[in-house]
C-alpha positions as CSV (number, residue, x, y, z in Angstrom):
1,M,23.9,-7.0,-13.2
2,N,24.0,-4.3,-10.5
3,H,25.4,-1.0,-11.7
4,V,24.2,2.5,-12.6
5,H,23.3,2.4,-16.3
6,K,25.2,5.0,-18.4
7,Y,22.9,5.4,-21.5
8,E,23.9,6.8,-24.8
9,S,21.6,7.5,-27.7
10,V,21.4,4.8,-30.4
11,S,18.5,6.0,-32.5
12,H,16.1,8.9,-32.6
13,H,12.6,8.4,-33.7
14,G,9.9,10.7,-35.1
15,I,6.6,10.8,-33.3
16,S,3.0,11.2,-34.4
17,S,0.9,14.3,-33.9
18,E,-1.3,12.3,-31.5
19,L,1.7,11.8,-29.2
20,T,2.5,15.5,-29.1
21,E,-1.1,16.1,-27.8
22,F,-0.1,14.0,-24.8
23,G,3.0,16.1,-24.2
24,I,5.6,13.8,-25.8
25,E,8.0,15.8,-28.0
26,A,10.5,13.1,-29.1
27,A,11.5,9.5,-28.6
28,E,14.8,7.7,-28.7
29,I,16.4,4.3,-27.9
30,R,19.4,4.5,-25.6
31,R,22.0,1.7,-24.8
32,C,24.0,1.3,-21.6
33,K,27.7,1.6,-22.3
34,K,28.6,-1.0,-19.7
35,C,26.0,-3.8,-20.2
36,G,24.4,-3.1,-23.5
37,K,20.8,-2.9,-22.1
38,E,18.5,-0.8,-24.4
39,M,15.8,1.4,-23.0
40,P,13.3,3.7,-24.8
41,F,13.3,7.3,-23.6
42,L,10.7,10.0,-24.2
43,L,11.2,13.8,-24.2
44,T,8.3,15.6,-22.4
45,R,6.9,19.0,-23.1
46,R,8.7,20.3,-20.0
47,G,12.1,19.3,-21.6
48,D,12.7,16.2,-19.4
49,W,13.9,12.9,-20.8
50,V,12.3,10.0,-19.0
51,S,12.6,6.3,-19.5
52,L,9.5,4.4,-20.6
53,F,10.0,1.6,-18.1
54,A,11.1,1.4,-14.5
55,E,14.3,-0.6,-13.9
56,G,12.3,-3.6,-12.5
57,E,10.0,-4.0,-15.6
58,T,12.5,-6.0,-17.7
59,E,10.0,-8.6,-19.0
60,Q,7.6,-6.0,-20.4
61,Q,10.4,-4.0,-21.9
62,D,11.9,-7.0,-23.7
63,I,8.5,-7.8,-25.3
64,L,8.0,-4.2,-26.5
65,L,11.5,-3.9,-27.9
66,A,11.2,-7.2,-29.7
């Protein structure tokens, strides 16, 4: 499905102290309002939310989220 994903937060997860050492402050799962695709996002120390996977990595993402 070709469209621009419009993600909204579904769940927010706590992280371990080990992850904060790598610059990760928070993690959450977001779902696209149009197609229902879910994607994990990470909050970096700089304050940027970034997706864990590139859009083309659907097979690896599905395995991780399962």
